[in-house]
RODO-2510 file (C-alpha; in nm, 4 decimals, decimal comma):
residues 190
     n   res          X          Y          Z
     1     m   -13,7086    -8,5377     3,7696
     2     a   -14,0781    -8,4480     3,6267
     3     g   -14,2450    -8,7663     3,8483
     4     i   -14,0415    -9,0089     3,7126
     5     t   -13,9935    -9,3303     3,8845
     6     n   -13,9497    -9,6482     3,6716
     7     v   -13,5907    -9,6341     3,6209
     8     d   -13,5193    -9,9006     3,4369
     9     f   -13,6611    -9,9328     3,1380
    10     s   -13,5253   -10,0931     2,8004
    11     e   -13,7134   -10,0348     2,4982
    12     y   -13,7308   -10,4693     2,3761
    13     e   -14,0879   -10,5275     2,1646
    14     i   -14,3563   -10,1906     1,9370
    15     t   -14,6941   -10,3216     1,8815
    16     e   -14,8910   -10,0203     1,7954
    17     l   -14,7725    -9,7830     1,5873
    18     g   -15,0536    -9,5083     1,5431
    19     i   -15,0421    -9,2644     1,2203
    20     r   -15,2432    -8,9478     1,2206
    21     i   -15,2510    -8,8436     0,9449
    22     s   -15,2969    -8,4071     0,9446
    23     p   -15,6685    -8,2543     0,9593
    24     a   -15,7937    -8,6087     1,0718
    25     q   -15,8885    -8,6190     1,5253
    26     k   -15,7372    -9,0000     1,5116
    27     a   -15,4589    -9,1596     1,4194
    28     d   -15,5149    -9,5537     1,2687
    29     i   -15,2996    -9,8217     1,4978
    30     l   -15,1319   -10,0545     1,3086
    31     k   -15,0566   -10,3344     1,5208
    32     c   -14,8211   -10,5841     1,2894
    33     v   -14,5011   -10,4026     1,3260
    34     g   -14,1228   -10,4980     1,2923
    35     k   -13,9053   -10,2715     1,3736
    36     l   -13,9176    -9,9068     1,5360
    37     e   -13,6054    -9,7302     1,4471
    38     e   -13,5346    -9,3909     1,6833
    39     e   -13,2673    -9,1298     1,5573
    40     l   -13,2521    -8,8024     1,6934
    41     t   -13,0015    -8,5011     1,6492
    42     s   -12,8730    -8,2572     1,8906
    43     k   -12,5880    -7,9518     1,8665
    44     t   -12,3016    -7,8980     2,0468
    45     v   -12,1624    -7,4966     2,0770
    46     q   -11,8155    -7,4654     2,1556
    47     k   -11,6689    -7,1709     2,3472
    48     k   -11,2916    -7,1690     2,2883
    49     c   -10,9266    -6,9728     2,4034
    50     g   -10,7016    -6,9584     2,0815
    51     s   -10,7537    -7,3354     2,0069
    52     k   -10,8339    -7,5479     2,4165
    53     v   -11,2130    -7,5733     2,4761
    54     i   -11,2511    -7,4061     2,8021
    55     k   -11,6689    -7,5186     2,7138
    56     t   -11,9066    -7,7383     2,5531
    57     r   -12,2218    -7,7820     2,5799
    58     t   -12,5136    -8,0087     2,3243
    59     k   -12,9185    -7,9456     2,3083
    60     g   -13,1339    -8,1498     2,1399
    61     t   -13,3090    -7,9498     1,7654
    62     g   -13,6172    -8,1213     1,7656
    63     s   -13,5645    -8,2623     1,5183
    64     g   -13,4289    -8,6161     1,3831
    65     t   -13,5462    -8,9279     1,1868
    66     l   -13,7294    -9,2777     1,2018
    67     k   -13,7872    -9,5614     1,0513
    68     f   -14,0115    -9,8296     1,0739
    69     s   -14,1171   -10,1508     0,9438
    70     a   -14,5135   -10,2565     0,9515
    71     y   -14,7630   -10,4039     0,6954
    72     t   -14,9836   -10,0824     0,5659
    73     p   -15,3270   -10,0908     0,4412
    74     q   -15,3256    -9,9319     0,1279
    75     d   -15,5409    -9,5922     0,2168
    76     m   -15,3150    -9,4874     0,4509
    77     l   -15,0226    -9,5716     0,2253
    78     v   -15,1914    -9,3276    -0,0260
    79     d   -15,2436    -9,0658     0,2229
    80     m   -14,8995    -9,0391     0,3048
    81     h   -14,7785    -9,0209    -0,0498
    82     g   -14,9939    -8,7667    -0,1529
    83     m   -15,1358    -9,0226    -0,3985
    84     s   -15,4997    -8,9482    -0,4623
    85     r   -15,5609    -8,7882    -0,7627
    86     k   -15,9198    -8,5451    -0,7442
    87     d   -15,8472    -8,5269    -1,1633
    88     l   -15,7963    -8,9363    -1,2324
    89     k   -16,1237    -9,2261    -1,1851
    90     d   -16,2719    -9,3802    -0,9192
    91     g   -16,0030    -9,6337    -0,7334
    92     i   -15,6895    -9,4954    -0,8828
    93     v   -15,3860    -9,3335    -0,8193
    94     a   -15,1069    -9,2569    -0,8873
    95     y   -14,7324    -9,1355    -0,7966
    96     g   -14,5267    -8,8139    -0,9389
    97     q   -14,4501    -8,4543    -0,9657
    98     s   -14,7108    -8,3606    -0,7452
    99     s   -14,7590    -8,6115    -0,4804
   100     l   -14,7172    -8,3944    -0,1394
   101     h   -14,5983    -8,6390     0,1239
   102     a   -14,8830    -8,5661     0,4587
   103     v   -14,7770    -8,4533     0,7561
   104     a   -14,8388    -8,7089     1,0831
   105     c   -14,8447    -8,7607     1,4218
   106     v   -14,6242    -9,0860     1,4953
   107     t   -14,6879    -9,2279     1,8465
   108     a   -14,5882    -9,6065     1,9600
   109     k   -14,6526    -9,8244     2,2762
   110     i   -14,3587    -9,9536     2,3431
   111     l   -14,2720   -10,2596     2,5886
   112     n   -13,9419   -10,3593     2,7745
   113     e   -13,8094   -10,7160     2,8944
   114     d   -14,0973   -10,7038     3,1568
   115     g   -14,4174   -10,6140     2,9980
   116     d   -14,4555   -10,2146     3,1172
   117     v   -14,5641    -9,9669     2,8524
   118     k   -14,4086    -9,6929     2,7706
   119     y   -14,6109    -9,4442     2,4826
   120     k   -14,3567    -9,2308     2,2284
   121     a   -14,5781    -8,9341     2,0451
   122     y   -14,3455    -8,7599     1,7239
   123     p   -14,6201    -8,4570     1,6660
   124     n   -14,4494    -8,3208     1,3465
   125     c   -14,3390    -8,5738     1,0704
   126     t   -14,3375    -8,6424     0,6989
   127     i   -14,2463    -8,8937     0,5136
   128     t   -13,8907    -8,8844     0,4066
   129     n   -13,8383    -9,1657     0,1118
   130     g   -14,0486    -9,1858    -0,1623
   131     l   -14,2548    -9,5459    -0,2833
   132     s   -13,9608    -9,8308    -0,2675
   133     r   -14,1952   -10,1699    -0,3032
   134     t   -14,0442   -10,5279    -0,2738
   135     v   -14,2356   -10,7964    -0,4437
   136     d   -14,0198   -11,1658    -0,4559
   137     n   -14,1579   -11,4938    -0,5622
   138     d   -13,8900   -11,7087    -0,4675
   139     t   -14,0327   -11,5929    -0,0832
   140     e   -14,2280   -11,7177     0,1317
   141     d   -14,3094   -11,3973     0,2672
   142     v   -14,4902   -11,0962     0,2641
   143     s   -14,2533   -10,8321     0,2944
   144     m   -14,3236   -10,5386     0,5305
   145     l   -14,3428   -10,1642     0,4011
   146     e   -14,0292   -10,0228     0,5356
   147     l   -14,0637    -9,6543     0,5641
   148     e   -13,8320    -9,3105     0,6329
   149     i   -13,9942    -9,0250     0,8365
   150     a   -13,7847    -8,6863     0,9107
   151     v   -13,9140    -8,6134     1,2978
   152     m   -13,9449    -8,1655     1,3193
   153     p   -13,9865    -7,9530     1,5886
   154     d   -14,3127    -7,9274     1,7240
   155     e   -14,4453    -7,5608     1,7537
   156     h   -14,2449    -7,5414     2,1087
   157     g   -13,9781    -7,7080     1,9510
   158     e   -14,0142    -8,0940     2,0765
   159     g   -13,9720    -8,3622     1,8350
   160     m   -14,0481    -8,5802     2,0441
   161     y   -14,2546    -8,6915     2,3787
   162     e   -14,2799    -9,0037     2,5929
   163     a   -14,3699    -9,1518     2,8826
   164     v   -14,3858    -9,5003     3,1433
   165     e   -14,7649    -9,5612     3,2094
   166     t   -14,6690    -9,6194     3,5797
   167     d   -14,5593    -9,2862     3,6065
   168     l   -14,8249    -9,1609     3,4208
   169     q   -15,0211    -9,0525     3,6878
   170     d   -15,2940    -8,8132     3,3811
   171     a   -15,6357    -9,1144     3,3065
   172     t   -15,6392    -8,9048     3,0216
   173     a   -15,3532    -8,8554     2,8360
   174     k   -15,3111    -9,2717     2,9275
   175     t   -15,6685    -9,3657     2,6727
   176     k   -15,5688    -9,0935     2,4418
   177     w   -15,2323    -9,1530     2,3691
   178     m   -15,1557    -9,3193     2,0832
   179     e   -15,4736    -9,2082     1,8488
   180     e   -15,5741    -8,8325     1,9998
   181     f   -15,2235    -8,6849     2,1302
   182     s   -15,1795    -8,3732     2,1276
   183     r   -14,9783    -8,0978     2,3642
   184     e   -15,2548    -8,0282     2,5459
   185     l   -15,2678    -8,3885     2,5834
   186     v   -14,9429    -8,3933     2,7998
   187     e   -14,8968    -7,9816     2,9018
   188     l   -15,0088    -7,8479     3,2646
   189     s   -15,3050    -7,6968     3,3019
   190     a   -15,3429    -7,3515     3,3953
***
């Protein structure tokens, strides 16, 4: 089972979320994250003889959806939503027909109920929802930004990578996962 020794890991808490917007070399790390939801898709093929199903196979597609809520810095929000404009004065951004949402690598540091760590990476993502923010004078809580992200397969057909820290033997992969995740970081050397 690919060096997996930790057989009991229930995802309980997200402590960090990294977002590396192309062509940046390092991710910005968000340390105040409310939640992360993940749904990866699969495709089922059936072999039939008449009306009888005689064989079914299901495999992943490398695609899916992430939803997360977090306090997101203004510059990251602008970059993710393609809001920078060269024809506007300094400090002014816009959202509209010229806003091409960025492609990004999203990483996450997840804990189980015992404080053990799992690393996750979604190397090829883009935001699918437009800007949606709420300002409410009747509340004492500051709202987190909620984003929906399309997960797409990378050049190897993978949409998500994960590793429980105790199973991850490579020290470089552990230290670089959150900020500098890449396929080369997790691939076996030739």
